[in-house]
FIMI-902946 format. One record per residue (C-alpha): x, y, z. Coordinates in nm, 4 decimals. Layout:
// residues N
- X,Y,Z;
...
// end
This chain:
// residues 489
- 7.6692,5.3189,9.6041;
- 7.4441,5.2471,9.8981;
- 7.1702,5.4716,10.0105;
- 7.3271,5.6188,10.3016;
- 7.6177,5.6903,10.1162;
- 7.4192,5.8686,9.8375;
- 7.2523,6.0868,10.1431;
- 7.5992,6.1980,10.2817;
- 7.7145,6.2913,9.9335;
- 7.3933,6.4848,9.8862;
- 7.4323,6.6720,10.2113;
- 7.7989,6.7631,10.1380;
- 7.7062,6.9051,9.8098;
- 7.4437,7.1019,9.9796;
- 7.6844,7.2261,10.2393;
- 7.9223,7.3286,9.9529;
- 7.6460,7.5118,9.7680;
- 7.5578,7.6965,10.0832;
- 7.9068,7.8049,10.1547;
- 7.9594,7.9321,9.7752;
- 7.6374,8.1034,9.8075;
- 7.6816,8.2569,10.1131;
- 7.7614,8.6397,10.1148;
- 8.1426,8.6981,10.1591;
- 8.0851,8.9473,10.3897;
- 7.8845,8.7374,10.6401;
- 8.1384,8.4727,10.6283;
- 8.4142,8.6821,10.7037;
- 8.2318,8.8607,10.9986;
- 8.3047,8.5364,11.2070;
- 8.5750,8.6595,11.4631;
- 8.7814,8.5455,11.7408;
- 8.9203,8.7421,12.0280;
- 9.3010,8.8021,12.0382;
- 9.4365,8.8114,12.3948;
- 9.7201,9.0493,12.5041;
- 9.9732,8.9655,12.7834;
- 10.2803,9.1654,12.9301;
- 10.5753,9.0128,13.0556;
- 10.7163,9.2221,13.3220;
- 11.0731,9.0929,13.3371;
- 11.1254,9.0821,12.9622;
- 10.9057,9.3730,12.8456;
- 10.7458,9.1634,12.5857;
- 10.4019,9.1716,12.4877;
- 10.2476,8.8103,12.3839;
- 9.9152,8.8043,12.1526;
- 9.7313,8.4840,12.1251;
- 9.4162,8.3506,12.0057;
- 9.3852,8.0867,12.2771;
- 9.2268,8.1433,12.5842;
- 9.4034,7.8392,12.7339;
- 9.7312,7.9976,12.6716;
- 9.6235,8.3118,12.8041;
- 9.4913,8.2097,13.1205;
- 9.7805,7.9440,13.2063;
- 10.0559,8.2007,13.1494;
- 10.1981,8.3117,13.4655;
- 10.5096,8.3535,13.6829;
- 10.8610,8.1840,13.6696;
- 11.2307,8.2530,13.7161;
- 11.2292,8.4267,13.3728;
- 10.8759,8.5551,13.2972;
- 10.6004,8.7337,13.4707;
- 10.3173,8.7403,13.2455;
- 10.0042,9.0082,13.3255;
- 9.6803,8.9533,13.1232;
- 9.5754,9.2681,12.9714;
- 9.2570,9.1723,12.8192;
- 9.1352,9.1576,12.4547;
- 9.3321,9.3581,12.2167;
- 9.1357,9.3321,11.9174;
- 8.9342,9.0954,11.7143;
- 9.0581,8.8659,11.4393;
- 8.8729,8.6783,11.1583;
- 8.8331,8.3053,11.2453;
- 8.9806,8.2583,10.9141;
- 9.1078,8.4632,10.6032;
- 9.3527,8.4071,10.3087;
- 9.6060,8.6621,10.5020;
- 9.7713,8.4431,10.8002;
- 9.9676,8.6039,11.0568;
- 10.2927,8.4164,11.1349;
- 10.4258,8.3601,11.4878;
- 10.8029,8.2923,11.5639;
- 11.0086,8.2747,11.8478;
- 11.3744,8.3153,11.9334;
- 11.5140,8.1068,12.2004;
- 11.8274,8.3143,12.2537;
- 11.5973,8.6262,12.2923;
- 11.3321,8.4711,12.4520;
- 11.0896,8.7073,12.2092;
- 10.8122,8.6284,12.0027;
- 10.7447,8.7960,11.6514;
- 10.4497,8.8293,11.4376;
- 10.4393,8.9005,11.0384;
- 10.2308,8.8434,10.7479;
- 10.5213,8.8201,10.5013;
- 10.6397,8.4945,10.4259;
- 10.9717,8.6182,10.3174;
- 11.0200,8.7923,10.6581;
- 10.9380,8.4742,10.8101;
- 11.1806,8.2627,10.6183;
- 11.4580,8.5163,10.6387;
- 11.4266,8.5073,11.0105;
- 11.4333,8.1317,11.0338;
- 11.7304,8.0906,10.8158;
- 11.9527,8.3535,10.9124;
- 11.8630,8.4807,11.2798;
- 11.7773,8.1682,11.4942;
- 11.4194,8.2258,11.5068;
- 11.1719,7.9241,11.4845;
- 10.8345,7.8945,11.3407;
- 10.5418,7.8330,11.5696;
- 10.2834,7.8447,11.2814;
- 9.9846,8.0813,11.2203;
- 9.9095,8.2675,11.5025;
- 9.5768,8.4395,11.3929;
- 9.4415,8.5678,11.0800;
- 9.4475,8.9320,10.9306;
- 9.1506,9.1159,10.8005;
- 9.1579,9.2721,10.4493;
- 9.2509,9.6141,10.4303;
- 8.9910,9.6973,10.1812;
- 8.7062,9.5884,10.4292;
- 8.5480,9.9099,10.5374;
- 8.4954,9.7755,10.9145;
- 8.8577,9.6534,10.9796;
- 9.0992,9.8560,11.1763;
- 9.4722,9.8772,11.1284;
- 9.7165,9.6854,11.3740;
- 10.0307,9.9214,11.4229;
- 10.3689,9.7446,11.4289;
- 10.6480,9.9422,11.6376;
- 11.0159,9.8470,11.6853;
- 11.2376,9.9497,12.0040;
- 11.6238,9.8581,11.9294;
- 11.6863,9.9680,12.2807;
- 11.5197,9.6442,12.4624;
- 11.7504,9.3580,12.5000;
- 11.8191,9.2400,12.1210;
- 11.5323,9.4670,11.9998;
- 11.1532,9.4076,12.0437;
- 10.8475,9.4601,11.8263;
- 10.5116,9.5854,11.9441;
- 10.1737,9.5611,11.7888;
- 9.8845,9.7673,11.9045;
- 9.5358,9.8581,11.7448;
- 9.5612,10.1993,11.9488;
- 9.7013,10.4984,11.7707;
- 9.7216,10.6922,12.0732;
- 9.9412,10.3981,12.2534;
- 10.1597,10.3939,11.9120;
- 10.2108,10.7666,11.9345;
- 10.3106,10.7903,12.3061;
- 10.5581,10.5153,12.2518;
- 10.6932,10.6827,11.9702;
- 10.7067,11.0124,12.1369;
- 10.8145,10.9292,12.5031;
- 10.9515,10.5882,12.4947;
- 11.2038,10.5228,12.2196;
- 10.9828,10.3120,11.9815;
- 10.9960,10.3664,11.6129;
- 10.6815,10.3058,11.3779;
- 10.7080,10.0558,11.1158;
- 10.3504,10.1221,10.9711;
- 10.0674,9.9022,10.9760;
- 10.1327,9.5034,11.0348;
- 9.7977,9.3879,10.9504;
- 9.4188,9.4514,11.0052;
- 9.1444,9.3408,11.2737;
- 8.8236,9.4525,11.3955;
- 8.7153,9.6445,11.7070;
- 8.4595,9.4240,11.8482;
- 8.2087,9.4839,12.1136;
- 8.3459,9.1830,12.2866;
- 8.6728,9.3493,12.3212;
- 8.7107,9.5256,12.6453;
- 8.8945,9.8408,12.6098;
- 9.2771,9.8266,12.7649;
- 9.2524,10.0420,13.0726;
- 9.4760,10.3668,13.0956;
- 9.7934,10.2619,13.2637;
- 10.1103,10.4470,13.3512;
- 10.2981,10.2393,13.0884;
- 10.0560,10.3477,12.7859;
- 9.9022,10.6845,12.9120;
- 10.1991,10.8146,13.1209;
- 10.1427,11.1067,13.3315;
- 9.8106,11.2482,13.3801;
- 9.6507,11.6261,13.4081;
- 9.3501,11.7814,13.4370;
- 9.1756,12.0062,13.1706;
- 8.8212,12.1578,13.2230;
- 8.6432,11.8724,13.4191;
- 8.8246,11.5852,13.2635;
- 9.1327,11.3667,13.3647;
- 9.3549,11.3626,13.0634;
- 9.6597,11.1386,13.0023;
- 9.9971,11.2291,12.8861;
- 9.8458,11.3041,12.4815;
- 9.5609,11.4758,12.6022;
- 9.3204,11.2106,12.5877;
- 9.0211,11.1646,12.8540;
- 9.0996,10.8766,13.0820;
- 8.8706,10.7085,13.3417;
- 9.0565,10.5321,13.6591;
- 8.8499,10.2563,13.8189;
- 8.9961,10.0433,14.1067;
- 8.9761,9.9841,14.4803;
- 9.0841,10.1758,14.7929;
- 9.2422,9.9788,15.0665;
- 9.1007,10.0152,15.4414;
- 9.3291,10.1743,15.6912;
- 9.6823,10.0775,15.6355;
- 9.7223,10.0333,16.0255;
- 9.4597,9.7718,16.0587;
- 9.4981,9.5879,15.7306;
- 9.8554,9.6424,15.6159;
- 9.9036,9.2897,15.4737;
- 9.7055,9.3690,15.1699;
- 9.9655,9.5726,15.0532;
- 10.1728,9.3351,14.8583;
- 10.2899,9.2667,14.5211;
- 10.0698,8.9656,14.4568;
- 9.7661,9.1486,14.5477;
- 9.8241,9.4504,14.3516;
- 9.9115,9.2296,14.0425;
- 9.5906,9.0769,14.0757;
- 9.3941,9.3599,14.0855;
- 9.5571,9.4884,13.7616;
- 9.5991,9.1619,13.5956;
- 9.2984,8.9661,13.6730;
- 9.0440,9.2027,13.7976;
- 9.0846,9.4790,13.5470;
- 9.1704,9.7928,13.7678;
- 9.4235,10.0583,13.6917;
- 9.4126,10.2389,14.0057;
- 9.4601,10.1662,14.3960;
- 9.4038,10.4305,14.6942;
- 9.6288,10.3874,15.0021;
- 9.4307,10.5032,15.2857;
- 9.6420,10.6167,15.5833;
- 9.4111,10.7202,15.8693;
- 9.5208,11.0211,16.0773;
- 9.3220,11.0247,16.4016;
- 9.1636,10.6636,16.4732;
- 9.3211,10.4271,16.7163;
- 9.6619,10.3644,16.5548;
- 9.6419,10.6337,16.3068;
- 9.9304,10.8594,16.1818;
- 9.8523,11.1468,16.3960;
- 9.7050,10.9391,16.7129;
- 10.0021,10.7134,16.8378;
- 10.0620,10.5231,16.5401;
- 10.4200,10.4331,16.4341;
- 10.4726,10.6952,16.1854;
- 10.8034,10.5559,16.0329;
- 10.6285,10.1932,15.9803;
- 10.3158,10.3392,15.8186;
- 10.5203,10.5762,15.5949;
- 10.7168,10.2759,15.4621;
- 10.4003,10.0917,15.4188;
- 10.2534,10.3611,15.2032;
- 10.5987,10.3586,15.0094;
- 10.5633,10.0165,14.9591;
- 10.2058,10.0306,14.8257;
- 10.3524,10.2820,14.5462;
- 10.6513,10.0504,14.4724;
- 10.3784,9.7685,14.4351;
- 10.1435,9.9564,14.2376;
- 10.4307,10.1311,14.0018;
- 10.5303,9.7335,13.9383;
- 10.2189,9.6418,13.8367;
- 10.1369,9.9129,13.6183;
- 9.8729,10.1015,13.8428;
- 9.7981,10.4435,13.9185;
- 9.8346,10.4909,14.2906;
- 9.6422,10.7572,14.5512;
- 9.8098,10.8409,14.8531;
- 9.5279,10.9385,15.0411;
- 9.5611,11.1410,15.3951;
- 9.2606,11.0042,15.5398;
- 9.1117,11.2298,15.7895;
- 8.7573,11.1086,15.9396;
- 8.7029,11.1357,16.3112;
- 8.9153,11.4543,16.3118;
- 8.6650,11.6022,16.1036;
- 8.8567,11.9423,15.9992;
- 9.1649,11.9030,15.8164;
- 9.3398,12.1847,15.9732;
- 9.3223,11.9673,16.2955;
- 9.6653,11.8131,16.1624;
- 9.7566,12.0623,15.8928;
- 10.1181,12.0534,16.0098;
- 10.1493,11.6817,16.0165;
- 10.0129,11.6773,15.6834;
- 10.2614,11.9407,15.5269;
- 10.5253,11.7183,15.6578;
- 10.4079,11.3782,15.5372;
- 10.3000,11.5270,15.1975;
- 10.6731,11.7065,15.1785;
- 10.8106,11.3706,15.2222;
- 10.6043,11.1643,15.0085;
- 10.6240,11.4206,14.7099;
- 10.9894,11.4432,14.7402;
- 11.0197,11.0378,14.7396;
- 10.8111,11.0239,14.4276;
- 10.8727,11.3237,14.2575;
- 10.9658,11.1344,13.9491;
- 10.6849,10.8802,13.9416;
- 10.4322,10.9521,13.6745;
- 10.1470,10.7320,13.8463;
- 10.1431,10.8766,14.1597;
- 9.8178,11.1028,14.2967;
- 9.7877,11.2986,14.6102;
- 9.4629,11.3124,14.8229;
- 9.5149,11.5662,15.0841;
- 9.1954,11.5217,15.2867;
- 8.9701,11.2172,15.2577;
- 8.5988,11.3448,15.4078;
- 8.5889,11.6835,15.5912;
- 8.2802,11.6644,15.8217;
- 8.0866,11.8088,16.1020;
- 8.1097,12.1946,16.1224;
- 8.4023,12.2254,15.8689;
- 8.3306,12.4695,15.5820;
- 8.4649,12.4981,15.2295;
- 8.6716,12.8140,15.3529;
- 8.8359,12.5723,15.6081;
- 8.9175,12.3284,15.3463;
- 9.0455,12.6125,15.1093;
- 9.2566,12.7279,15.3944;
- 9.4130,12.3804,15.4516;
- 9.4570,12.3156,15.0631;
- 9.6280,12.6452,15.0396;
- 9.9047,12.5310,15.2794;
- 9.9438,12.1828,15.1620;
- 9.9349,12.1988,14.7931;
- 10.2282,12.4246,14.7700;
- 10.4237,12.1873,14.9573;
- 10.3327,11.8934,14.7158;
- 10.4225,12.1661,14.4142;
- 10.7637,12.2493,14.5644;
- 10.8552,11.9080,14.4710;
- 10.6075,11.7620,14.1993;
- 10.4837,12.0389,13.9947;
- 10.2602,11.8837,13.7860;
- 10.1091,11.5962,14.0115;
- 9.7373,11.5602,14.0182;
- 9.6033,11.6486,14.3498;
- 9.2631,11.5404,14.5011;
- 9.0994,11.7783,14.7528;
- 8.7873,11.6739,14.9965;
- 8.4630,11.8535,15.0287;
- 8.2450,11.9252,15.2796;
- 8.0111,11.6813,15.4656;
- 8.1812,11.3636,15.4028;
- 8.2955,11.4933,15.0566;
- 7.9530,11.5265,14.9189;
- 7.9091,11.9200,14.8644;
- 8.1087,11.9560,14.5500;
- 7.8895,12.2193,14.4891;
- 8.0473,12.4630,14.7352;
- 8.4009,12.3719,14.5444;
- 8.2125,12.4860,14.2197;
- 8.0881,12.8026,14.3546;
- 8.4740,12.8991,14.4992;
- 8.7298,12.6535,14.3399;
- 9.0910,12.6441,14.4374;
- 9.3164,12.8526,14.1867;
- 9.5842,12.5824,14.1229;
- 9.6206,12.3521,13.8239;
- 9.5966,11.9805,13.8319;
- 9.3386,11.9777,14.1071;
- 9.0303,11.7857,14.1318;
- 8.7582,11.7868,14.3920;
- 8.6357,11.4329,14.5532;
- 8.2816,11.3030,14.5794;
- 8.1821,11.0149,14.7929;
- 7.8743,10.8116,14.7754;
- 7.7290,10.4979,14.9350;
- 7.4831,10.3848,14.6995;
- 7.2195,10.2585,14.9241;
- 7.1910,10.5828,15.1186;
- 7.2870,10.8292,14.8300;
- 7.0755,10.8215,14.5057;
- 6.9179,11.0624,14.2618;
- 6.9800,11.4021,14.4516;
- 7.3489,11.3384,14.4978;
- 7.3703,11.2116,14.1485;
- 7.2210,11.5341,14.0079;
- 7.4479,11.7255,14.2091;
- 7.7413,11.5429,14.0535;
- 7.6045,11.6048,13.7021;
- 7.5506,11.9795,13.7714;
- 7.8774,12.0291,13.8860;
- 8.0546,11.8567,13.6029;
- 7.8304,12.0708,13.3544;
- 7.9635,12.3769,13.5205;
- 8.3409,12.2389,13.4736;
- 8.4433,12.1070,13.8062;
- 8.6789,11.8151,13.7852;
- 8.5515,11.5697,13.9943;
- 8.7203,11.2237,14.1416;
- 8.5072,10.9734,14.3096;
- 8.7696,10.8496,14.5236;
- 8.5621,10.6385,14.7630;
- 8.2284,10.4653,14.7192;
- 8.0315,10.1857,14.8529;
- 7.7265,9.9691,14.7269;
- 7.5980,9.9444,15.0400;
- 7.4607,10.2120,15.2898;
- 7.6840,10.4936,15.4450;
- 7.7702,10.3210,15.7452;
- 7.9782,10.0649,15.5441;
- 7.7316,9.8079,15.6420;
- 7.3928,9.6849,15.5937;
- 7.1963,9.6005,15.2833;
- 7.3140,9.6426,14.9227;
- 7.1817,9.8396,14.6560;
- 7.3105,9.7102,14.3119;
- 7.0394,9.9011,14.1241;
- 7.1852,10.2045,14.2526;
- 7.5137,10.1201,14.2540;
- 7.4745,10.0381,13.8825;
- 7.3036,10.3776,13.7964;
- 7.5979,10.5501,13.9675;
- 7.8501,10.3715,13.7425;
- 7.6568,10.4584,13.4628;
- 7.6724,10.7980,13.5083;
- 8.0300,10.7748,13.5986;
- 8.1098,10.6114,13.2803;
- 7.9125,10.8702,13.0669;
- 8.1348,11.1709,13.2219;
- 8.4688,10.9551,13.2399;
- 8.4683,11.0295,13.6211;
- 8.7276,10.7997,13.7839;
- 8.6679,10.6136,14.0986;
- 8.7867,10.3841,14.3810;
- 8.5377,10.1487,14.5822;
- 8.5853,10.0844,14.9250;
- 8.7379,9.8561,15.0442;
- 9.0271,9.6046,15.0130;
- 9.0108,9.3783,15.3343;
- 8.8176,9.1155,15.5036;
- 8.6436,9.3499,15.7733;
- 8.3156,9.2167,15.8664;
- 8.0907,9.4569,15.6773;
- 7.8869,9.4911,15.3677;
- 8.1381,9.7447,15.1956;
- 8.4535,9.4779,15.2130;
- 8.5638,9.2921,14.8889;
- 8.6881,8.9864,15.0823;
- 8.4999,8.7591,15.2936;
- 8.5574,8.7817,15.6487;
- 8.6380,8.4014,15.6874;
- 8.8973,8.4311,15.3838;
- 9.2652,8.4897,15.5253;
- 9.4208,8.5205,15.1995;
- 9.5862,8.8312,15.0910;
- 9.6241,8.7549,14.7358;
- 9.5139,8.4936,14.5189;
- 9.1470,8.5367,14.5401;
- 8.9023,8.3314,14.3579;
- 8.5042,8.3738,14.3299;
- 8.4211,8.2282,14.6683;
- 8.6594,8.4349,14.8537;
- 8.4535,8.7541,14.7670;
- 8.1738,8.9290,14.9202;
- 7.8784,9.0430,14.7218;
- 8.0527,9.3931,14.6780;
- 8.3810,9.2081,14.5681;
- 8.1596,9.0065,14.3000;
- 8.0210,9.3357,14.1722;
- 8.3350,9.5241,14.1841;
- 8.4848,9.2460,13.9572;
- 8.1965,9.2345,13.7293;
- 8.1879,9.6153,13.6595;
- 8.5718,9.6191,13.6111;
- 8.5849,9.2865,13.3742;
- 8.2145,9.2723,13.2653;
- 8.2339,8.9006,13.4039;
- 8.3082,8.7370,13.7240;
- 8.6168,8.5291,13.8535;
- 8.6604,8.2012,13.7203;
- 8.7745,7.9295,13.9541;
- 8.6234,7.7866,14.2540;
- 8.9329,7.7893,14.4900;
// end
């Protein structure tokens, strides 16, 4: 044997000894992310360790895959494989750790083996978490679903006809795994308890997303592909539809009311199709006092709440930014007229109410709140203008039990333009995360101002990549996803 061969043999023996002597838990701790996708046409969830498969799945005649992020972490390898099967007749995938189940489905029910999908952790591993298995016989030819969330499991069982089949296998909840955001399909109808927005089962939720600019001026962004990208690629779970009232072309100042109402309805439909919560925003601004157009507001919200009474994903924002000499007493008088109109059609919908001075004086609402259930009070900020003083005000009212929703903010100055202050914006987002306060950033458009998410020279209305975004847009995607958009156009 030559010297080089002996050296290679010695190295191989050394490597074997290292692996043999390595602590078992340290070896098992190597994990890989398992990505989760949802097909809006077939209602199937797909799970894969392949980032290529996750990012390459898209839309076709019989499929429409939406990315839902990292569902859990799996061991890079173990003695417990999870097998993946495919049934061409149903177009469904199935996952099991059972060799017997795998072989029976292949032999008798037309399934085809796709090999080992990923691996299970040991149930004796104290850091492992269970992956729950559910079955729904009412979906096509019957479907299985797998989730690390006990809350999602319980909601599907209680509300959507699924049956629990116990624990399928085990994985890890890693710091790399971004939590799946609350969505209408997983969290159901929302309600308010104390200062917190809650899901159908009583778990706190935080909505995070983006507001449109004025629908009359930037209607093209209200489209299925755009809202799908907000949900699928950016990680948003709410979109706000800003319907201006007074400005040129606004709903109460010469705008085509029938067209604008239909645009709002289209926005709700696109949001619903893409599993987003949606805010219908009566966007008062230059009119200052919401009482100015109270009669129009009552007629509008009567129609909207009647149209969407059966929807569990719609929130109503009844006055965007009261300002000027408008008092909290004025706003209460207005709210006391509009809220009953909504409640007549939708008794439980969450309603957002603006506060004085461009929705900054939430302390006035805390001193004299409205006596309605499922009401939240809005606070708006622009990070380069509003810093510690307004953040401290928010913290005080939250401690006092006031439910607050930040339905609009920007990372620039209060004018919507000028310099950007990411340090202040990050401080704001940290406070909102600590208290699970929901938010929407302004705005989804290509207007030539700092607050816009889309560059003014970008004419796209969907399919955005990193170079299409402004600094505000890139910051938003970074906060929503913990990263930036991939691709260069």
